[in-house]
C-alpha positions in Angstrom: -14.7 0.5 4.9 -11.7 -1.5 3.7 -12.2 -5.3 3.5 -15.2 -4.8 5.7 -18.4 -6.5 6.5 -20.7 -5.2 9.3 -23.0 -6.8 11.8 -25.8 -4.9 13.4 -25.2 -6.0 17.0 -23.1 -3.1 18.2 -23.8 -2.4 21.9 -21.0 0.0 22.9 -20.2 3.1 20.8 -17.0 3.0 18.8 -14.6 0.2 17.8 -12.4 -2.3 19.6 -9.4 -2.8 17.4 -7.2 -5.8 17.9 -4.2 -7.5 16.3 -2.8 -10.8 17.3 0.9 -11.3 16.8 3.6 -13.8 17.8 3.9 -12.4 21.3 0.4 -11.4 22.2 -2.6 -9.3 21.3 -2.6 -5.4 21.1 -6.0 -3.7 21.6 -7.6 -0.2 21.8 -11.2 0.8 22.2 -12.2 4.3 21.3 -15.2 6.4 20.2 -16.0 9.9 19.0 -17.1 12.1 21.9 -17.0 15.7 22.9 -14.9 17.7 23.3 -12.4 15.0 22.3 -12.5 11.4 21.0 -12.4 9.1 23.9 -10.2 6.0 24.5 -11.8 3.7 27.2 -9.1 1.0 27.2 -5.9 0.1 25.5 -2.9 -2.2 26.0 -1.1 -5.4 25.1 -1.7 -8.9 26.5 0.7 -11.8 26.2 -0.7 -15.0 24.8 0.3 -18.6 25.1 0.5 -20.8 22.0 -3.0 -22.2 22.3 -6.3 -20.6 21.2 -7.8 -21.0 24.6 -5.6 -18.1 25.9 -7.0 -15.8 23.2 -10.6 -16.9 24.1 -9.9 -16.2 27.8 -8.6 -12.7 27.0 -11.6 -12.0 24.9 -13.9 -13.0 27.8 -11.9 -10.9 30.2 -12.4 -7.6 28.3 -16.1 -8.6 27.5 -15.4 -8.5 23.8 -19.0 -9.4 22.9 -20.1 -5.9 23.9 -18.1 -4.3 21.1 -17.9 -3.9 17.4 -14.5 -5.3 16.6 -11.9 -4.5 14.0 -8.6 -6.2 13.1 -5.8 -4.3 11.5 -3.4 -5.8 8.9 0.3 -5.4 9.1 2.6 -4.3 6.2 3.5 -7.4 4.3 0.0 -8.8 4.7 -1.6 -6.7 2.0 -0.8 -4.5 -0.9 -2.2 -0.9 -1.5 -2.0 -0.2 -5.2 -2.6 3.1 -7.0 -4.5 2.5 -10.2 -6.4 4.3 -12.9 -10.1 4.4 -11.9 -12.1 2.3 -14.4 -15.0 4.0 -16.2 -17.6 1.4 -15.2 -20.8 1.5 -13.2 -20.3 1.2 -9.5 -21.6 -2.3 -9.3 -18.9 -3.4 -11.7 -16.1 -1.5 -10.1 -14.6 -4.3 -8.0 -14.6 -6.7 -10.9 -12.9 -4.1 -13.1 -10.3 -3.4 -10.4 -9.5 -7.1 -10.0 -8.8 -7.3 -13.7 -6.6 -4.2 -13.5 -4.4 -5.5 -10.6 -4.1 -9.1 -11.7 -0.5 -8.6 -12.8 0.4 -6.3 -9.9 0.0 -8.7 -7.0 2.2 -11.6 -5.9 -0.5 -14.3 -6.1 -3.3 -15.2 -8.5 -6.2 -12.7 -8.5 -8.7 -15.5 -7.9 -6.9 -16.0 -4.5 -7.2 -12.4 -3.5 -9.6 -10.4 -1.4 -9.9 -7.0 -3.1 -11.5 -3.7 -2.0 -11.3 -0.2 -3.3 -10.7 3.2 -1.8 -11.8 6.1 -3.9 -9.6 9.2 -3.8 -11.6 12.4 -3.6 -11.9 14.6 -6.8 -8.5 15.3 -8.3 -7.7 18.3 -10.4 -8.5 17.6 -14.0 -5.9 17.7 -16.7 -5.7 16.9 -20.4 -5.1 13.2 -20.8 -5.0 12.5 -17.1 -7.1 9.7 -15.6 -8.6 9.7 -12.2 -6.8 7.5 -9.7 -8.0 5.2 -6.9 -6.5 2.8 -4.5 -7.0 -1.0 -4.6 -6.4 -3.0 -1.5 -5.5 -6.7 -2.0 -4.8 -9.4 0.6 -4.6 -13.2 0.1 -7.8 -15.0 0.7 -6.1 -17.6 3.0 -4.8 -14.8 5.3 -8.3 -13.2 5.6 -10.0 -16.5 6.1 -7.4 -17.4 8.8 -8.1 -14.1 10.7 -11.8 -14.8 10.5 -11.5 -18.4 11.8 -9.2 -17.2 14.6 -11.7 -14.6 15.6 -14.7 -16.9 15.4 -13.0 -19.6 17.4 -12.1 -17.1 20.1 -15.7 -15.7 19.9 -14.5 -12.3 18.9 -17.3 -10.6 16.8 -15.0 -9.3 14.1 -16.8 -6.8 11.8 -14.0 -5.1 9.8 -10.4 -5.7 8.7 -8.7 -2.4 8.3 -5.3 -1.1 7.2 -2.8 1.3 8.7 -3.3 3.9 6.0 -6.9 4.4 7.0 -6.1 4.3 10.7 -3.5 7.0 10.1 -6.1 9.1 8.2 -8.3 9.0 11.3 -5.5 10.4 13.5 -4.5 13.1 11.0 -8.2 14.3 10.8 -7.9 15.3 14.5 -5.3 17.9 13.5 -7.2 19.5 10.6 -9.0 22.8 10.9 -7.6 25.4 8.5 -9.2 24.1 5.3 -5.8 22.9 4.1 -4.2 19.5 3.8 -2.2 17.9 6.6 0.6 15.4 6.2 1.4 12.8 8.8 4.5 10.6 8.9 4.8 7.5 11.1 8.0 5.4 11.6 8.0 1.8 12.6 11.3 0.0 13.3 12.1 -0.6 9.6 9.5 1.2 7.5 7.7 4.5 7.3 4.3 5.7 6.2 3.3 9.1 4.9 -0.3 10.1 4.4 -2.0 13.3 3.4 -5.4 14.3 4.6 -7.9 16.9 3.3 -11.3 17.4 4.8 -10.9 14.2 6.9 -10.3 12.1 3.8 -7.2 10.2 2.7 -5.9 11.7 -0.5 -2.4 10.1 -0.7 -0.5 7.4 1.1 3.1 6.4 0.5 5.2 3.8 2.3 9.0 3.8 2.3 11.6 1.3 3.6 13.1 3.6 6.2 12.3 3.4 9.9 13.4 4.3 13.4 16.4 2.0 13.1 17.8 4.5 10.6 16.5 7.9 11.6 17.5 7.4 15.3 21.0 6.1 14.5 24.2 7.7 15.6 25.7 10.5 13.4 26.6 10.5 10.6 24.3 7.6 9.8 21.4 9.6 11.3 22.1 12.6 9.0 22.1 10.4 5.9 18.9 8.8 7.0 17.2 12.1 7.7 18.2 13.2 4.2 16.6 10.1 2.8 13.4 10.9 4.7 13.4 14.4 3.4 13.7 13.2 -0.1 10.9 10.6 0.3 8.6 13.2 1.8 9.4 15.8 -0.8 8.6 13.3 -3.5 5.2 12.6 -1.8 4.5 16.3 -1.5 5.4 16.8 -5.2 3.1 14.0 -6.3 0.3 15.4 -4.2 0.8 18.9 -5.7 0.5 17.4 -9.2 -2.7 15.7 -8.4 -4.3 18.4 -6.2 -2.9 21.7 -7.5 -5.6 23.8 -5.6 -5.0 22.2 -2.2 -1.9 23.4 -0.3 -0.4 21.2 2.5 -0.4 23.4 5.6 1.9 21.3 7.8 3.6 18.0 8.4 3.0 16.0 11.6 5.4 13.4 12.9 3.8 10.5 14.9 5.0 9.7 18.4 8.2 7.6 18.7 9.5 5.7 21.7 12.4 8.2 22.0 13.1 11.6 20.6 14.2 12.0 17.0 15.2 15.0 14.9 12.8 14.2 12.1 10.4 17.2 12.5 13.2 19.6 13.2 15.1 18.4 10.1 12.1 18.5 7.8 11.3 22.0 8.9 14.9 23.2 8.1 15.4 21.1 5.0 12.0 21.5 3.3 11.0 24.8 4.7 7.6 23.4 5.9 5.8 23.7 9.2 6.7 20.3 10.8 5.9 19.2 14.4 6.0 16.2 16.6 2.5 15.2 18.0 1.3 13.7 21.2 -2.0 11.8 21.2 -2.7 13.0 24.7 -3.4 16.5 23.2 -6.2 15.3 21.0 -7.6 12.2 22.8 -9.3 11.8 26.2 -8.3 8.6 28.2 -9.9 6.6 30.9 -7.3 5.9 33.5 -3.6 6.3 32.7 -2.5 8.4 29.7 -0.2 6.5 27.4 3.5 7.4 27.3 5.2 8.0 24.0 6.4 4.4 23.6 2.8 3.1 24.0 1.5 5.7 21.6 4.0 4.6 19.0 3.4 0.9 19.4 -0.4 1.2 19.4 -0.5 4.2 17.0 -2.6 2.6 14.3 -4.8 0.8 16.8 -5.7 4.2 18.3 -6.5 5.5 14.8 -8.5 2.4 13.7 -10.6 2.7 16.8 -11.8 6.1 15.6 -13.2 4.9 12.3 -16.5 6.5 11.2 -17.6 4.3 8.3 -20.9 2.5 8.8 -20.8 0.3 5.7 -18.3 -1.2 3.3 -18.0 -0.2 -0.4 
């Protein structure tokens, strides 16, 4: 879907999601199976400075057998909530580019832009429909493509954490109501709300594990801030989707226990719970401990994408 272009040479079902960072490459391959989605391999592999090491790794895991996706990190792209232009579909991206030109940190001609339509919102007098625009610098996208091509990685899609998180939350739906999911990295958090396996709302906040897992009283203050941010997200969702109640809030795995779910349940009066991906995914070989689930959380989600074409 997002920032995606597809090839028709998929040999193994599902997606192999990779991200290359300063210390190595993280990867997960998964596909939708019965009774649970299936993860065939996952892990992290250290890389040397040169490209040859990435090429060797790609050969070791037989990357040519897979449809491959890369996942962007926060700071590499912007997700912007904008009014949906009233234009024909073939003109939508051009209209969105014009709309976000003053909202991004670089010239719009230097941007790769895609759109994410939000499912039907409740109508109201004077209220426009909203949609998300995804923007990333062309040079970043081109660099990722060159890196993949040089390492002979058949990259088909570049995805974002919001959509990966949607895929995980979809595994916990089932009551016909919306489900919220909160993930905490070291220094940022991401809240998404799903309904009928579609992303309806995403909101990032500058608050991560470094704060919510701190010693008291700093922990208490951070948890209060989390509760405020999540309440704001729920209030915004309620204004946009008055007829869709949020059934429960899920808190993604963390490397060590936190009081986030417990605090949200008491502070907001909602059903909040910690999740463990081992409850909803089947794994070949070892089942990942919570620190691995946390580190590769969005890779697991991106490997479960269902889209077959880009917008």
